[in-house]
N, C-alpha and C positions, 0 to 999 in steps of 0.2 A: 577735751581738757584745755583750759586757757593757759597760755604761757604767762610767766610772771616777770620776765626780763628778756630783752633781746640785745644782742651785741655780737661779739666775735671772740673766738679763742685765738690767741696770737702766740707764736713762738718763732724766734729768729725772724725771718721775713715772711713767714707763713701767716695767712689771715683767713680764719674759717668762720663765716657768719653762722650764728646759731640762735636758737631760742631755748630758754630755760624753764623747766616745769618742776613743780613740787613732786617729790617721790615718796613723801610720808605725810600723814595727817593725824591730827589729834581727834579722838572720838569720845570726848567726855560727855557725861550726862549734864544737861543744862538745868540749873536750879534757879528759882525765883525767890528773892527775899520779900517776905510779906510780914505784916503785923500779926502777931499770934492770935489776939483776941477776936479779930474780925476778918482775917485774911485780906487785908487791904494791901494791894501791890505797892512796893516802895520803888521810886524812880530816883535815878542819879542824874541830876541836871547840871550842865555847865553854867555856872553863874559868875557874875562879876563880884569879886571879893569886896569892892568898895560900895556898890549900890545894891547887891543882891539880885540884880536883873539877870534873867536867863540870856545866854549868848548862843546864837545859832552857829552851826559848823562853818558857814561861809564867812563869818565875821572873825574867825580865829586865825591867828598867825603864830609862827614859831619865833621865839625871841630868846636871846642869850643875855644873861646879866653879866656885863663885863666889869661893872663897878656896882657897889651897893646901891640898889634903887635905880640904876641906869641900864637900859636895855638896847640891844640892836636887833631889829627885825630881819629875819632871813627868809628870802623867797626861794622857790624851787631852783631857779637859775643860779642862785648863789652857791648851792651845794654842787652843782655841775662845774661852776667856775673853779672850785677847789682843786679838781683833778679831772678835767674833761675826758682824758683818754681812759681813766680808770672806770668812769661811769658807763663806758660802752665796750670795754674790752676785758676779757679774762686773760690776763698776761701770765704765761708760763715762765717762771723764773729759773727753774731747773727740773731735771728728771731724776727721780730717786727710785730705789727699790721700795716697793709698796710696804714691805714688812717693817720698814724703818719707822713708820708712823704708829705711835702708841695709841691704843683704843681710846684712852682718856681724852685725846684731842678731837676725836670725831664727834660732830654735833648734829648735822642734818644732811640727808641725801637729796639730790636733784637729778632729773634726767636732762640731758642736752639733746637737741635735735638740729640737724643742719638745715639750712635753707635749700631750696631745690637745686641751685647752681653750685652748692658746696659739698654735695654728697661724696664725690670722689676723694677730695682732700680730707674730708672727715673720716672716711673709711681708711685712708692711708694712715692717719694718726692713730686710729683705734687699733689697727693691725700691727703697727710698729710698736706700740706700747705692749700689746699682747705678746709679740715675738720676743721682745727684749726683757719682759717682766718688769718694766718700768711704769711709774706713775708720775704725773706732772704736778709739781707744787706751783700754785698760782695765787694771784690776788684779784679780787673784784669788789665792786661797790654795789651793795644792795641796801635799799631803804636808807640812803644817806649815811651808810657806815661801811668802812672797808673791812673785808673779810679775807682770811687765809683759806685756801681750799685745796683739795686734792682731786685731780682728774684721773680716772681709772676706767679701763675698758670693761664693759659688761654687755655681752651680746644682746641685741645689736647696737647698743648705745655706748656712748662715753658717759659715765656717771661723774657727777661733781659732788664731792663730799665737803660740806662746809666744816672748817676746823676752828678750834679755839686757839687764840694766841697763847703763847707760853705764860704771859703775865695774867691770864684769866684762870689759870690752874691754881687752886688753893693748896698750899703746902701746909703740913702740920706745923703748928706754932711751937710745940714742944715734942719733937719726934722722940719716941721712946720705943724703938724696934725691939722685938723679942730677942733675948740673948741667943747668939749664934750657937752657944754651947748647949742650950736647952733642946737637945735633939732626942727624938724617940729612939728606942732600941732597934737593932737590926730586925728582930722578929716582928715588932710592931710595924715598922716601915714596910716590911715584906707583905704583911697582911693588908695594910692600907693600900698598897699598890695593887694587890690582887682584887680588893673591893672596888677600887676605881676602875680597873680594867673590866670587871664584871658589869659595872654600871655604864660603861662606855658605849657609844653608838654614833649614829649619823644625825646631824642637826636637820630637822624638818620643820621650818617655821610654821607651816600650815597646821601642825599638830598642836600648836599653842594658841590660847586665846586669853582675853582679859576676864578671868573667872570672877574676880572681885566685882567688876561692873555688872556681869551677868547676874550674880547673886543679888546685887543692889536693885537691879531691875525687877527681879522676882519679888523682893520685899515691897517695892513700890506698888506692884500689881496686887499683892496681898492686902496692903493697907487700903488701896483704892476699893477693894471688895469688902472692906470691914474686918479683915483678918489681921492678926498680929502675931509675930513670932516671939517666943520667949527669949529673953536676953541670955546670951551665953558669953562668958568671959574666957578668952583664950588664956591658957596657962603656959608660960614659956617652959620648954623641956629643961630638965635639970642638967647641969654640967656633968659630963662624964668624968668621974674621979680618975686620976692617973693610975691608981692600982687596978682599976677595973677596965682599963683601956684594951688590954689584950683580949679579955673575955668578950667585951662588947664588939670588937672587930670580928671575932670568930662567930658570934651570934648574928651579926649583920651579914656575913658571907653566907651562912646557912639559910637565913631568912630570904635572901635574894635568890639563892639556888632553888629553894622551895617555890618561890613565886614564879620563877621561870618555868619550873616543871609543871605548875598548875596551868600556865598560859599555853604550854605545848599540848596538854591534855584537852583543854577547851577547844583548841584548834582542830 
């Protein structure tokens, strides 16, 4: 696997040279846009808006419009000049309890790997965070943009989780939370807790897959063979009326108990 960034984790006077690797990947189906009547492929060319001439990649530059119609060209070295230390360092600003970070801030995971001469100090940081239950809040620059991140031990690595800045989180424009007084009855709550406990288990990520994409692949294969599935429109389930809530909870508990019993018999 090729690393996407190299630099160092720094905290206090400690400097740990590392490489950064992507720990997640998108696996979408890739579609081509084509003209319907003759399946002519459609291309998206980079063209000059003034002349219509196609522009090659090596001719393109990044420019910022600082006044209407006036631009400044920026080269790669200009981005480094903005904050040279941040382009090469993952600077730990503080250590926190990892549970303090709300899930909505977590964006993307990465593996970190120490260079050959940094293995001991890397292991020291990893084991220290594990023993104290702490995670490191840090900053780094990736692709000419500063990011907030979280460093967290994950045997045998220190994982880096890219975080969203607070101003990137969208808040409801007209928050209208449910009334605090609109609470279910004690009996309803007890049955709901029982149902949740019945459905509780241990998370095994390997048990889950992208079933939508799998079904879409099957449809593609069927169409390629000249077969076509009939259209089926999914109907949203009806809302459970409040007077029926207690009965529905009881039915759900019984259905789940029956299902578990069937699974035991099959085994």
